[in-house]
C-alpha positions in Angstrom: 46.9 -1.7 -34.1 45.6 -0.9 -37.6 43.4 -4.1 -37.4 42.0 -3.0 -34.0 41.3 0.5 -35.3 39.4 -0.9 -38.3 37.1 -2.9 -36.0 36.6 -0.3 -33.2 32.9 -0.3 -33.8 32.6 -4.1 -33.3 34.8 -3.9 -30.2 32.6 -1.2 -28.7 29.5 -3.2 -29.4 31.1 -6.2 -27.8 32.0 -4.2 -24.7 28.4 -2.9 -24.5 27.1 -6.5 -24.5 29.8 -8.3 -22.5 30.3 -5.8 -19.6 26.6 -6.1 -18.3 26.8 -9.9 -18.9 30.0 -10.0 -16.8 28.2 -8.2 -14.0 25.4 -10.7 -14.1 27.9 -13.6 -13.9 29.7 -11.8 -11.0 26.5 -11.9 -9.0 26.7 -15.6 -8.9 30.3 -15.8 -7.7 30.4 -16.2 -3.9 33.2 -13.6 -3.4 32.6 -10.0 -2.3 34.9 -8.5 -4.9 33.2 -9.6 -8.1 29.7 -9.0 -6.5 30.5 -5.3 -6.1 30.8 -5.1 -9.9 27.1 -6.3 -10.1 25.7 -3.6 -7.8 24.6 -0.3 -9.3 24.4 2.9 -7.2 21.7 4.8 -9.0 19.4 7.2 -7.1 15.7 6.7 -7.1 13.4 3.8 -6.5 12.6 1.0 -9.0 9.3 -0.7 -8.3 9.6 -4.4 -7.9 7.4 -6.4 -10.2 5.6 -9.4 -8.7 7.0 -12.8 -9.6 5.3 -14.2 -12.8 4.4 -17.8 -13.1 5.7 -19.2 -16.4 2.8 -20.3 -18.5 1.5 -20.0 -22.1 -0.9 -17.3 -20.9 1.8 -15.1 -19.3 4.0 -15.7 -22.4 1.3 -14.6 -24.8 0.4 -11.5 -22.7 4.1 -10.4 -22.4 4.0 -10.4 -18.6 6.6 -13.2 -18.4 9.0 -11.4 -20.8 8.6 -8.1 -18.9 9.3 -9.8 -15.6 12.4 -11.6 -17.0 13.7 -8.4 -18.6 13.3 -6.4 -15.4 15.1 -9.1 -13.4 18.0 -9.2 -15.9 18.2 -5.4 -16.0 18.6 -5.1 -12.2 21.5 -7.6 -12.4 23.6 -5.6 -14.9 25.2 -3.7 -12.1 27.9 -1.1 -12.6 28.2 -1.4 -16.5 24.5 -0.5 -16.8 25.0 2.4 -14.3 27.8 3.7 -16.4 25.7 3.6 -19.6 22.8 5.3 -17.9 24.9 8.1 -16.4 26.6 8.7 -19.8 23.3 8.9 -21.6 21.8 11.2 -19.0 24.9 13.4 -19.1 24.6 14.0 -22.8 20.9 14.8 -22.5 21.6 17.3 -19.6 24.3 19.0 -21.7 21.7 19.5 -24.4 19.2 20.9 -21.9 17.0 17.8 -21.7 16.0 15.7 -18.7 15.8 11.9 -19.1 13.5 11.7 -16.0 9.9 12.5 -17.0 9.1 14.1 -13.7 12.0 16.5 -13.7 12.3 19.6 -15.9 15.4 21.7 -16.6 14.5 25.4 -16.5 16.3 28.6 -17.1 19.8 28.9 -15.7 19.7 25.1 -15.1 17.0 25.4 -12.4 15.5 22.0 -11.7 11.7 21.6 -11.1 9.3 18.7 -10.7 6.3 18.5 -13.0 3.8 18.1 -10.2 4.7 21.6 -8.9 4.5 23.1 -12.4 1.1 21.6 -13.0 -0.2 23.1 -9.7 1.1 26.5 -10.5 -0.2 26.5 -14.0 -3.6 25.2 -13.0 -3.3 21.8 -14.7 -3.9 19.8 -11.6 -7.1 18.2 -10.3 -8.7 20.6 -7.7 -9.4 19.2 -4.2 -12.6 19.8 -2.2 -11.0 22.6 -0.1 -14.0 22.9 2.2 -14.1 19.2 3.0 -10.3 19.1 3.6 -10.5 22.2 5.8 -13.3 20.6 7.8 -11.1 17.4 8.2 -8.1 19.4 9.5 -10.4 21.3 11.9 -11.8 18.0 13.2 -8.2 16.7 13.7 -7.2 20.0 15.5 -10.2 19.7 17.9 -9.5 16.0 18.7 -5.9 16.7 19.4 -6.8 19.5 21.8 -9.4 17.3 23.5 -6.6 14.8 24.1 -4.7 17.6 25.9 -2.2 18.3 23.2 -1.3 21.4 21.3 -1.9 21.4 17.5 -0.1 23.2 14.7 -0.9 22.9 10.9 1.9 23.8 8.5 1.7 24.5 4.8 5.2 24.0 3.3 6.0 26.1 0.2 6.4 25.3 -3.5 9.6 26.0 -5.4 7.6 26.9 -8.6 5.4 29.3 -6.6 8.6 31.1 -5.4 10.6 30.9 -8.6 8.1 30.8 -11.5 10.4 32.9 -13.7 12.8 30.0 -14.1 10.3 27.8 -15.8 11.4 26.7 -19.3 7.9 27.6 -20.7 6.2 30.3 -18.7 2.5 29.8 -18.1 -0.3 32.0 -16.8 -0.7 31.2 -13.1 -3.9 29.6 -12.1 -6.5 32.2 -10.9 -7.3 30.1 -7.9 -5.1 27.2 -6.6 -5.9 24.6 -4.0 -3.6 26.7 -1.7 -5.8 29.8 -2.0 -9.1 27.9 -1.6 -7.8 25.9 1.4 -6.4 29.0 3.2 -9.8 30.7 2.9 -11.6 27.6 4.1 -9.3 27.1 7.1 -9.9 30.7 8.1 -13.7 30.0 8.0 -13.1 27.0 10.4 -10.8 29.2 12.6 -7.8 27.0 12.1 -4.5 28.9 12.5 -1.9 28.1 9.9 1.9 28.4 9.7 2.0 29.5 6.1 5.3 28.4 4.6 4.5 30.0 1.3 4.2 33.5 2.7 7.1 33.0 5.1 9.4 31.8 2.3 8.3 34.7 0.0 9.1 37.2 2.8 12.5 35.5 3.3 13.2 35.7 -0.4 12.4 39.4 -0.6 14.5 40.2 2.5 17.8 39.2 1.1 19.6 38.0 -2.1 20.3 34.4 -1.3 18.1 31.6 -2.7 15.4 30.1 -0.5 15.2 27.0 -2.7 18.4 25.6 -4.1 18.9 25.3 -7.8 19.1 21.5 -7.9 16.6 20.6 -5.2 12.8 20.6 -4.6 12.8 21.3 -0.8 13.1 24.4 1.2 16.6 25.3 2.5 17.6 26.8 5.9 16.6 30.3 4.9 13.0 29.3 4.1 12.5 26.6 6.7 13.7 28.7 9.7 10.8 31.2 9.6 8.4 28.2 9.8 10.3 26.8 12.8 10.3 30.2 14.5 6.6 30.7 14.0 5.7 27.2 15.0 7.6 27.4 18.2 6.0 30.8 18.9 2.6 29.2 18.5 3.6 26.2 20.7 4.9 28.7 23.3 1.4 30.3 23.5 -0.2 27.0 24.4 2.2 24.8 26.2 2.6 25.0 30.0 6.4 24.6 29.6 7.6 27.0 26.8 9.8 25.3 24.2 13.4 26.0 23.9 13.8 28.8 21.3 16.0 28.7 18.2 17.6 31.7 16.6 19.2 32.0 13.1 22.4 33.7 14.2 24.5 33.5 11.0 24.4 32.2 7.4 27.4 30.6 5.8 27.4 30.5 2.0 29.3 27.6 0.4 29.2 25.4 -2.6 28.2 22.1 -1.0 24.5 21.3 -1.0 23.5 19.2 2.0 21.0 16.4 2.2 17.8 17.3 0.3 19.3 20.5 -1.2 20.3 18.7 -4.5 17.8 15.8 -4.5 16.6 16.5 -8.0 20.1 16.5 -9.4 20.8 13.1 -7.8 17.7 11.7 -9.4 19.0 12.7 -12.8 21.9 10.2 -12.2 24.4 12.2 -14.1 28.0 11.1 -14.7 29.5 14.2 -13.0 28.7 16.5 -10.1 27.0 19.6 -11.4 28.8 23.0 -11.3 28.7 24.6 -7.8 26.3 27.4 -6.9 25.7 29.4 -3.7 24.3 27.2 -0.9 23.2 29.1 2.2 23.5 27.1 5.5 22.2 28.5 8.7 24.1 28.6 12.0 21.7 28.5 14.9 21.7 29.5 18.6 19.6 27.6 21.1 18.4 29.3 24.3 19.2 27.6 27.5 15.8 28.2 28.9 12.8 26.2 27.9 12.1 22.6 27.3 12.6 20.7 24.0 9.1 19.7 23.1 8.1 16.1 22.4 6.3 16.1 19.1 4.2 13.8 16.9 4.7 15.0 13.4 2.6 13.9 10.4 3.8 15.2 7.1 5.8 15.0 3.9 9.5 15.1 3.1 9.6 18.8 3.7 9.6 18.0 7.5 12.9 16.3 7.3 14.9 19.6 7.2 12.5 21.1 9.8 13.2 18.3 12.3 16.9 17.8 11.5 17.6 21.5 12.4 15.7 21.1 15.7 17.4 17.8 16.6 20.9 19.0 15.6 20.5 22.1 17.9 19.1 20.4 21.0 15.7 22.0 20.5 13.7 18.7 20.0 12.6 16.2 22.7 11.9 12.5 22.0 9.6 12.7 19.0 8.0 10.7 16.2 7.8 11.6 12.6 5.2 9.7 10.7 6.4 10.1 7.1 3.2 10.4 5.0 1.6 8.6 8.0 3.2 5.4 6.7 6.9 4.9 7.8 8.1 5.7 11.3 11.1 7.9 12.2 12.2 8.2 15.8 14.1 11.2 17.0 15.5 10.1 20.4 18.7 9.8 22.3 20.4 12.4 20.0 19.9 10.1 17.1 17.5 9.5 14.1 16.1 6.0 13.7 14.1 5.4 10.5 12.0 2.3 9.8 11.9 1.3 6.2 8.7 -0.7 6.8 5.6 1.1 5.4 2.1 1.4 6.9 3.2 1.1 10.5 2.2 4.6 11.7 -1.4 3.8 12.6 -0.4 0.9 14.9 2.3 3.0 16.5 0.2 6.1 17.2 -1.5 4.8 20.4 1.9 4.6 22.1 3.3 7.9 20.9 0.4 10.3 21.3 0.0 10.1 25.1 3.8 11.0 25.4 3.7 14.0 23.1 3.3 17.6 24.1 2.1 18.7 20.6 1.0 17.4 17.2 2.2 19.0 14.0 0.4 18.2 10.8 2.0 19.4 7.5 1.2 19.3 3.8 2.8 20.9 0.8 0.9 23.7 -1.0 0.9 21.5 -4.2 -0.4 18.4 -2.4 -3.0 19.7 0.1 -5.3 16.8 -0.7 -2.6 14.3 0.3 -4.1 11.1 1.7 -1.9 11.2 4.8 -4.3 13.7 6.3 -7.3 11.4 6.0 -5.3 8.4 7.2 -4.2 10.4 10.3 -7.9 11.3 11.0 -8.9 7.6 10.7 -6.1 6.5 13.1 -6.8 9.4 15.5 -10.5 8.4 15.6 -9.5 4.9 16.6 -7.0 6.0 19.3 -9.4 8.5 20.9 -12.5 6.3 20.5 -14.4 9.3 19.0 -16.5 9.5 15.9 -17.5 6.6 13.7 -16.2 5.0 10.5 -12.8 6.8 10.9 -14.4 10.3 10.9 -13.8 12.4 14.0 -16.7 14.4 15.4 -17.1 18.1 14.3 -15.6 20.6 16.7 
């Protein structure tokens, strides 16, 4: 035992080296048990590097070494996962994030840097007038196709909770959100303003409208957007949609789905201490028809659509995630395709079946390319306009 104690450092180093190597060997064994040891379960996406052809040129440039290193790293499995989580846990305990895009604020509030840059005026401004004109052209084309149109701006966590930032900043005098709202009013485009709705929900009660460990709106802030969207649909559809009411709020300590997505991306070794998580309980009216929707938007629409689907308030619908991947809401189920860039080819089949089109963008990413991509595809489907640009209203 004394001999082992004297060499504990060498033993620890050996374990650090041999455990990942064992996981790499296990991957080559044609048995399920050992192979499980070689699979890490880390959150997030690691971009795949293209295969590099071994040559003197790729060796000199370092491309070959980078490719080999990335391939070996991905094969280190559970030992690598343990080391990463342990390192991240120590950093989190010291108030630091090992993920460059995630910031730990006051009271351990988690933020994404993109939202901070927008709030503090460090982003690149969009051409608000051009984007508003594009949304107006989309709205007009959708209505000419006999469909109802709704544009939603989803809210920013930083804009609702700037006091939690680790380093307070002076808010930008004019953000993309402010300029686009003004431009949309000029084009007479009605907006479901999630920022204002979430701010009102926050002021009306003491529960959080964004969870501490997540970047997306929760039930308390998404419900007003659902309510106002369905009210707008009801004004325009021949068959009014089935209305949804927030009848009760349960407060528990178990974040659901997107409510702790930033914490999961930190890949910590433990579950973070619990905090109040409000979860809505909804009542669906018997009258009305669940609308069939074509939805084009960001990850903020997941919670929006899940609530509708789980409460029998959504007909067979399509969600075009960033107008790339396809998600089907049908037969009381959710069917997601992992194949990107399929939305444009799918739109000709889904648009004629829809009652309404919902276009959404977050207030920090109002210049998102999914809006232009949708206009291009809509121009092709309707046969209107030229070079992917719809005609002006």
